[in-house]
C-alpha positions as CSV (number, residue, x, y, z in Angstrom):
1,X,45.8,28.4,-2.3
2,X,49.2,29.3,-3.9
3,X,50.5,27.2,-6.7
4,X,53.8,25.6,-6.0
5,X,56.5,24.4,-8.4
6,X,57.8,21.0,-7.9
7,X,61.3,19.4,-8.4
8,X,62.1,15.8,-8.8
9,X,63.5,14.2,-5.7
10,X,66.4,12.6,-7.6
11,X,67.4,15.9,-9.2
12,X,67.2,17.7,-5.9
13,X,69.3,15.1,-4.1
14,X,72.0,15.1,-6.8
15,X,72.2,18.9,-6.7
16,X,72.4,19.2,-3.0
17,X,74.2,16.0,-2.0
18,X,71.4,15.2,0.4
19,X,70.7,11.4,0.6
20,X,67.5,10.3,-1.1
21,X,66.8,8.1,1.9
22,X,66.8,11.1,4.2
23,X,64.2,12.8,2.1
24,X,62.2,9.6,2.1
25,X,62.5,9.3,5.9
26,X,61.3,12.9,6.2
27,X,58.2,12.0,4.2
28,X,57.6,8.8,6.1
29,X,57.8,10.8,9.4
30,X,55.3,13.4,8.1
31,X,57.7,16.3,8.1
32,X,57.4,17.0,4.4
33,X,55.0,16.1,1.6
34,X,56.1,14.3,-1.5
35,X,53.9,14.4,-4.6
36,X,53.9,11.2,-6.6
37,X,53.8,11.7,-10.4
38,X,53.9,9.4,-13.3
39,X,57.6,9.6,-13.6
40,X,58.9,9.9,-10.0
41,X,58.3,11.5,-6.6
42,X,58.6,15.3,-6.4
43,X,58.8,17.9,-3.6
44,X,57.5,21.4,-3.5
45,X,60.0,24.1,-4.0
46,X,58.5,25.7,-0.9
47,X,59.7,22.7,1.2
48,X,63.4,23.0,0.1
49,X,64.4,25.5,2.8
50,X,62.8,23.3,5.4
51,X,64.5,20.1,4.1
52,X,67.9,21.8,4.1
53,X,67.3,23.1,7.7
54,X,66.3,19.7,8.9
55,X,69.3,18.1,7.1
56,X,71.7,20.5,8.8
57,X,70.1,19.7,12.2
58,X,70.5,16.0,11.5
59,X,74.0,16.1,10.0
60,X,75.7,18.8,11.9
61,X,74.0,18.4,15.3
62,X,73.2,14.7,15.1
63,X,69.5,15.2,15.9
64,X,67.3,12.3,15.0
65,X,64.0,12.5,13.2
66,X,62.0,12.5,16.4
67,X,64.1,15.4,17.7
68,X,63.6,17.3,14.4
69,X,59.8,16.7,14.7
70,X,59.8,18.0,18.2
71,X,61.8,21.1,17.2
72,X,59.4,21.8,14.4
73,X,56.4,21.5,16.7
74,X,58.0,23.8,19.2
75,X,58.9,26.4,16.5
76,X,55.3,26.3,15.1
77,X,54.0,26.8,18.6
78,X,56.4,29.7,19.3
79,X,55.4,31.4,16.0
80,X,51.7,31.1,16.9
81,X,52.5,32.6,20.4
82,X,54.5,35.5,18.8
83,X,51.6,36.2,16.5
84,X,49.1,36.1,19.4
85,X,51.4,38.4,21.5
86,X,51.6,40.9,18.7
87,X,47.8,40.9,18.3
88,X,47.3,41.4,22.1
89,X,49.8,44.3,22.1
90,X,47.9,45.9,19.3
91,X,44.6,45.5,21.2
92,X,46.2,46.9,24.3
93,X,47.4,50.0,22.5
94,X,43.7,50.9,22.0
95,X,43.3,51.3,25.7
96,X,46.4,53.3,26.4
């Protein structure tokens, strides 16, 4: 398992102007994972891209958390299907 670096939620929110309540709501909805340390909650640097994407969906397109969750599930499913399709194409090439 890869080791992730973490950033404090407060620091991240100040730097990006993303509301701390939005990050908390993403955590409550299960869309991101927040690590609780002795000082304050932290998020993995690997999740930053996803948080920013979800924030844009919410802010620019007005999509609520339920909609964002649905989109995430559909994107994951589509990626799995693309991987499966690629693997099937590779197997098919053996028979050509």
